[in-house]
C-alpha positions in Angstrom: 20.2 3.4 -9.4 18.4 3.1 -12.8 14.2 1.5 -13.1 14.0 0.6 -17.2 11.5 -1.1 -19.1 13.1 -4.8 -19.9 14.4 -6.0 -23.2 14.6 -9.5 -23.8 18.3 -9.3 -24.3 17.7 -9.6 -20.5 15.8 -12.4 -20.4 18.5 -15.2 -19.1 20.2 -12.3 -15.8 16.4 -12.3 -15.5 15.8 -16.2 -15.6 18.7 -16.5 -13.3 17.8 -13.7 -10.9 14.7 -15.3 -10.0 16.1 -18.3 -9.6 19.0 -17.4 -7.7 16.3 -15.5 -4.9 14.0 -18.0 -4.6 16.5 -20.6 -4.1 18.4 -18.6 -1.3 14.6 -17.7 0.1 12.4 -20.9 -0.8 14.1 -23.9 -1.6 16.6 -25.0 -4.5 13.1 -26.9 -6.1 11.0 -23.4 -5.7 14.1 -21.4 -7.2 13.8 -24.1 -10.4 9.9 -23.5 -10.4 10.1 -19.6 -10.3 13.0 -19.0 -13.5 11.0 -21.6 -15.3 8.2 -19.4 -14.4 10.0 -16.3 -15.3 11.1 -17.6 -18.9 8.0 -19.0 -20.0 6.3 -15.7 -19.2 9.3 -14.4 -21.5 9.2 -16.9 -24.1 6.2 -17.9 -24.6 3.4 -15.2 -23.5 2.3 -12.0 -26.7 3.9 -9.4 -26.5 0.9 -6.8 -26.0 0.3 -9.5 -22.3 3.3 -8.6 -20.4 5.1 -5.8 -19.2 8.4 -6.2 -17.2 10.2 -4.1 -15.1 13.7 -4.2 -13.8 16.1 -2.4 -11.5 19.6 -1.6 -12.6 23.0 -1.1 -10.4 25.9 -0.6 -12.5 24.9 -2.3 -15.3 23.8 -5.6 -13.3 19.9 -6.2 -13.0 19.1 -6.3 -9.1 15.7 -6.5 -9.6 12.7 -7.7 -11.5 9.0 -7.3 -11.9 6.7 -9.4 -14.5 2.7 -8.1 -15.2 1.0 -10.5 -16.9 -2.6 -9.5 -18.4 -5.7 -11.2 -16.8 -8.1 -11.1 -19.0 -11.7 -10.2 -17.8 -15.1 -11.0 -19.9 -15.8 -7.6 -19.1 -12.9 -6.2 -21.5 -11.3 -4.4 -18.0 -8.0 -3.7 -18.4 -5.9 -5.8 -16.0 -2.2 -7.6 -15.4 -0.9 -9.9 -12.9 1.5 -8.8 -10.4 4.3 -11.7 -10.1 6.7 -12.6 -9.9 9.1 -9.9 -7.9 12.4 -11.0 -7.4 15.2 -8.7 -5.0 18.9 -9.9 -5.6 19.0 -11.0 -2.5 22.0 -9.0 -1.2 20.6 -5.9 -1.8 16.8 -6.7 0.1 15.6 -4.4 2.6 16.0 -1.2 0.7 13.3 -0.3 -0.6 14.0 -1.4 -4.2 11.1 -4.2 -4.7 8.3 -1.1 -4.4 9.9 1.5 -5.8 10.4 -1.2 -8.9 6.6 -2.2 -8.2 5.7 1.9 -8.3 7.2 2.0 -11.4 5.6 -0.1 -12.7 1.8 0.5 -12.0 2.8 3.9 -13.4 3.9 2.9 -16.2 1.1 0.5 -16.6 -0.7 3.2 -15.3 -0.2 5.3 -18.3 -0.6 3.4 -20.4 -4.6 2.9 -19.5 -4.5 -0.7 -16.9 -8.0 0.2 -14.4 -6.7 -2.7 -12.3 -3.4 -4.6 -10.9 -3.8 -7.5 -8.7 -1.6 -9.5 -7.2 -1.2 -13.5 -5.2 1.2 -12.3 -2.0 2.0 -11.6 1.2 -0.2 -8.8 1.8 2.7 -7.2 4.6 4.9 -6.5 2.2 2.4 -6.1 -0.6 -0.3 -3.2 1.6 3.1 -1.2 1.6 2.6 -0.3 -2.4 -0.9 0.0 -2.3 -2.5 -3.3 -2.3 -5.6 -4.8 -0.6 -6.7 -7.6 0.1 -10.0 -8.8 -2.1 -12.7 -11.3 -1.6 -12.8 -14.0 -3.9 -16.4 -13.0 -4.2 -14.9 -9.9 -5.3 -13.1 -11.3 -7.6 -12.1 -14.2 -8.4 -8.8 -15.5 -8.9 -8.1 -17.5 -12.2 -7.1 -20.9 -10.4 -8.0 -21.9 -7.2 -6.4 -20.4 -4.3 -4.1 -22.1 -1.1 -3.7 -19.2 0.6 -6.7 -16.4 -0.9 -5.7 -14.2 2.2 -2.8 -13.6 -0.3 -4.8 -12.4 -3.6 -5.1 -8.4 -3.5 -5.7 -4.8 -5.3 -5.6 -1.8 -6.5 -7.8 -0.2 -8.4 -5.3 2.3 -11.2 -8.6 4.1 -11.8 -10.6 4.6 -8.3 -9.9 4.5 -4.9 -11.5 1.3 -5.0 -11.8 -2.4 -6.3 -15.0 -3.3 -7.7 -16.4 -6.8 -7.8 -15.8 -8.1 -11.7 -18.7 -11.0 -12.5 -16.8 -14.2 -13.4 -13.6 -15.7 -13.3 -10.5 -14.0 -15.0 -8.0 -16.1 -17.4 -4.7 -15.7 -17.5 -1.6 -16.2 -19.5 -0.6 -19.5 -20.3 2.8 -19.8 -18.1 0.6 -19.0 -14.8 -1.8 -21.4 -15.8 -0.7 -24.0 -13.7 -2.1 -24.6 -10.1 1.9 -24.5 -8.4 1.8 -21.2 -8.8 -1.3 -20.9 -7.4 
């Protein structure tokens, strides 16, 4: 398996991966929604505000993660990890964890200071994410499940409070994702 930075030529395969994985796990409507999110992130987000990474097995994309910029008034360099998908036939083999660790290392190398995500605390704790209270760092949009707001500092051992509410990229600035 190879871990790489995604390229625009992967866009259709990535969109299909997200659509299929989320349809398999959450139902067809969620597959359509997350497939559309991946497409909008890759086509409507400025290059400097999006980092994506893929896992390839025999030239086929079996996993993908996308990180998009979160903008804080303080100017801290922060990204949001969302969405994440590993092909259903390859789940349970640690590919998602490897891909996330790879992506976070690449972001750290680029000077990113903070990564946040919104998801399953049990899964994301395996790759260094910890719960973040809303008083510490607000989410860009009100959360349906506040316990899923997670973060990790790439420059220290703890996530320090950041005042104000960050803004996310346009594709994620919709309540249905939160």
